[in-house]
C-alpha positions as CSV (number, residue, x, y, z in Angstrom):
1,M,7.1,22.4,-6.5
2,Q,6.6,18.9,-5.1
3,L,4.0,16.7,-6.8
4,I,2.7,13.6,-5.1
5,L,0.9,11.0,-7.2
6,G,-1.3,9.2,-4.5
7,S,-1.7,5.9,-6.3
8,Q,-0.2,2.4,-6.7
9,S,-1.2,2.3,-10.3
10,P,1.6,1.8,-12.8
11,R,-0.8,3.1,-15.5
12,R,-1.3,6.4,-13.8
13,S,2.4,6.8,-13.3
14,E,3.0,6.0,-17.0
15,I,0.5,8.7,-18.1
16,L,1.9,11.3,-15.7
17,S,5.3,10.5,-17.1
18,F,4.2,11.8,-20.5
19,F,5.0,15.2,-19.1
20,N,8.2,16.7,-17.8
21,L,6.8,17.0,-14.3
22,P,8.8,15.3,-11.6
23,F,6.6,13.5,-9.1
24,Q,6.8,11.0,-6.2
25,Q,4.4,8.0,-6.2
26,I,3.0,7.2,-2.8
27,S,0.2,4.9,-2.0
28,P,-2.5,6.6,0.1
29,D,-3.6,5.1,3.4
30,F,-7.3,5.1,2.7
31,D,-9.8,2.3,3.0
32,E,-11.9,2.3,-0.2
33,E,-14.0,-0.6,1.1
34,A,-15.4,1.6,3.9
35,I,-17.2,3.9,1.4
36,P,-20.6,2.5,0.4
37,F,-21.7,2.7,-3.2
38,H,-25.2,4.4,-3.5
39,D,-25.8,3.9,-7.3
40,N,-24.1,7.3,-8.2
41,P,-20.8,6.5,-10.0
42,Q,-19.8,10.1,-10.4
43,E,-20.3,11.0,-6.8
44,Y,-18.6,7.7,-5.7
45,V,-15.3,8.2,-7.6
46,L,-15.1,11.8,-6.5
47,I,-15.5,10.8,-2.8
48,L,-12.9,8.1,-3.2
49,A,-10.4,10.4,-5.0
50,K,-10.9,13.1,-2.3
51,G,-10.5,10.5,0.6
52,K,-7.2,9.4,-0.9
53,A,-6.0,13.0,-1.3
54,D,-7.0,13.9,2.3
55,S,-5.0,10.9,3.6
56,L,-1.9,12.4,2.0
57,A,-2.4,16.1,2.2
58,D,-1.7,16.2,6.0
59,Q,1.6,14.3,5.4
60,F,2.7,16.6,2.6
61,P,1.2,20.0,3.5
62,D,3.5,21.9,1.0
63,A,3.0,19.5,-1.9
64,I,0.5,19.2,-4.7
65,V,-1.3,15.9,-4.1
66,L,-3.0,14.2,-7.1
67,T,-5.3,11.2,-6.6
68,A,-7.8,9.4,-8.8
69,D,-10.3,6.6,-8.7
70,T,-11.7,4.6,-11.6
71,I,-14.7,2.3,-11.7
72,V,-16.6,0.4,-14.4
73,Y,-20.4,0.8,-14.3
74,R,-23.3,-0.8,-16.2
75,Q,-27.0,-0.8,-15.5
76,G,-26.8,0.0,-11.8
77,K,-23.9,-2.3,-11.1
78,M,-20.4,-1.1,-10.1
79,Y,-17.5,-3.2,-11.2
80,G,-14.4,-2.4,-9.0
81,K,-11.2,-4.5,-8.8
82,P,-12.2,-8.2,-8.8
83,K,-11.6,-10.1,-5.6
84,D,-10.5,-13.3,-7.4
85,Q,-10.3,-15.0,-10.7
86,E,-13.8,-16.2,-10.5
87,E,-15.2,-12.7,-10.0
88,A,-13.0,-11.4,-12.8
89,F,-14.5,-14.1,-15.1
90,Q,-18.0,-13.1,-14.0
91,F,-17.3,-9.4,-14.8
92,L,-16.1,-10.3,-18.3
93,K,-19.1,-12.5,-18.9
94,E,-21.5,-9.7,-17.9
95,L,-19.7,-7.1,-19.9
96,S,-19.3,-9.3,-23.0
97,G,-21.0,-7.7,-26.1
98,Q,-22.3,-4.8,-23.9
99,W,-21.7,-1.1,-23.5
100,H,-20.6,0.1,-20.1
101,S,-19.2,3.3,-18.7
102,V,-15.8,4.0,-17.1
103,F,-15.8,6.8,-14.6
104,T,-12.7,8.4,-13.2
105,G,-12.7,11.0,-10.4
106,I,-9.6,13.2,-9.9
107,T,-8.7,15.3,-6.9
108,V,-5.8,17.8,-6.8
109,S,-5.1,19.2,-3.3
110,R,-2.9,22.3,-2.9
111,N,-2.6,24.6,0.1
112,G,-5.7,23.2,1.7
113,E,-7.8,23.6,-1.4
114,D,-9.3,20.8,-3.4
115,F,-9.9,20.8,-7.2
116,Q,-11.9,18.0,-8.7
117,A,-12.9,16.7,-12.1
118,I,-14.7,13.7,-13.5
119,E,-14.6,11.9,-16.8
120,E,-16.9,9.3,-18.4
121,T,-15.9,7.0,-21.3
122,K,-18.3,4.6,-22.8
123,V,-16.8,1.2,-23.8
124,L,-18.3,-1.5,-26.0
125,F,-16.9,-5.0,-25.6
126,N,-16.8,-7.6,-28.4
127,A,-18.9,-10.7,-27.7
128,L,-16.5,-13.1,-26.0
129,T,-16.5,-16.8,-25.8
130,D,-15.7,-18.6,-22.5
131,E,-12.4,-19.8,-24.0
132,Q,-11.4,-16.2,-24.9
133,M,-12.2,-15.0,-21.4
134,I,-10.2,-17.8,-19.9
135,Y,-7.2,-16.8,-22.2
136,Y,-7.6,-13.2,-21.2
137,Q,-7.7,-14.1,-17.5
138,S,-4.2,-15.5,-17.6
139,L,-3.1,-11.8,-17.5
140,P,-2.5,-10.0,-14.1
141,L,-5.8,-8.1,-13.9
142,S,-6.7,-8.1,-10.2
143,D,-5.8,-4.4,-9.7
144,K,-7.9,-3.2,-12.6
145,A,-11.5,-1.9,-12.4
146,G,-13.8,-4.3,-14.2
147,G,-11.1,-6.9,-14.4
148,Y,-9.7,-5.7,-17.7
149,M,-7.4,-3.2,-19.3
150,I,-7.9,-1.4,-22.6
151,Q,-4.2,-1.5,-23.7
152,E,-2.2,-4.5,-24.9
153,A,-4.3,-7.7,-25.0
154,G,-7.3,-5.6,-24.0
155,S,-7.4,-4.4,-27.7
156,L,-8.9,-7.8,-28.4
157,I,-11.9,-7.4,-26.1
158,V,-12.7,-3.7,-26.7
159,K,-14.7,-3.1,-29.9
160,R,-15.3,0.6,-29.6
161,I,-15.0,3.6,-27.2
162,E,-16.7,6.9,-27.0
163,G,-14.6,9.4,-25.0
164,C,-11.1,9.5,-23.5
165,Y,-8.9,6.4,-24.0
166,Y,-6.6,7.5,-21.1
167,N,-9.7,7.6,-18.8
168,V,-10.1,3.8,-19.3
169,M,-6.4,3.4,-18.4
170,G,-7.1,5.3,-15.2
171,L,-6.1,8.9,-15.7
172,P,-7.9,11.1,-18.2
173,V,-5.4,13.6,-19.6
174,N,-7.9,16.4,-20.5
175,A,-9.5,16.3,-17.1
176,L,-6.1,16.1,-15.5
177,C,-4.9,19.2,-17.4
178,S,-8.0,21.1,-16.3
179,V,-7.8,20.3,-12.7
180,L,-4.0,20.9,-12.5
181,N,-4.5,24.2,-14.2
182,Q,-7.0,25.2,-11.4
183,A,-4.2,24.4,-8.9
184,G,-1.7,26.6,-10.8
185,V,0.1,23.9,-12.9
186,D,-0.1,24.3,-16.7
187,L,0.6,20.9,-18.3
188,W,1.3,22.7,-21.6
189,K,4.5,24.1,-20.0
190,H,5.6,20.6,-19.1
191,I,5.5,18.9,-22.5
192,K,8.5,16.6,-23.0
193,T,10.5,17.8,-26.0
């Protein structure tokens, strides 16, 4: 069985590495910017995950292709990967002291069939000072939805979460288990011992 992780994300690779499941990490050739956002975060992340999977499924017809997409969403606004440091600062300012949702859509393609799942985690930020946001911005965050990460120094900005921690990292494990199971792969049989 060949498993392709269609993602550049080191976090998704790290989470998938929790299991004894060999995989190849390949970046999908898919233009996310070409997909308009119509104020439906669930639908949006599923469309993006499927688009990424479709871009790889033709290249690897005998493989299982796993793709995902994660966004941050609050009050009708979608927060993707910040374009620059200024936008990343603006994201933190808007999310400071507020609840928001993190949505991840997952697609697994196998033998021409797609299996999909979606996960939502609610996240509450601490109220942050401008100085704290500037300190936080010294980290490399340009490839992260919402311009932040929950792990490491992110532990200083996240006050509380409701839902899957790994979803906020970019690959919700329970949803992943469910969708791989539908494609014939039981993660329970791939636990590292």
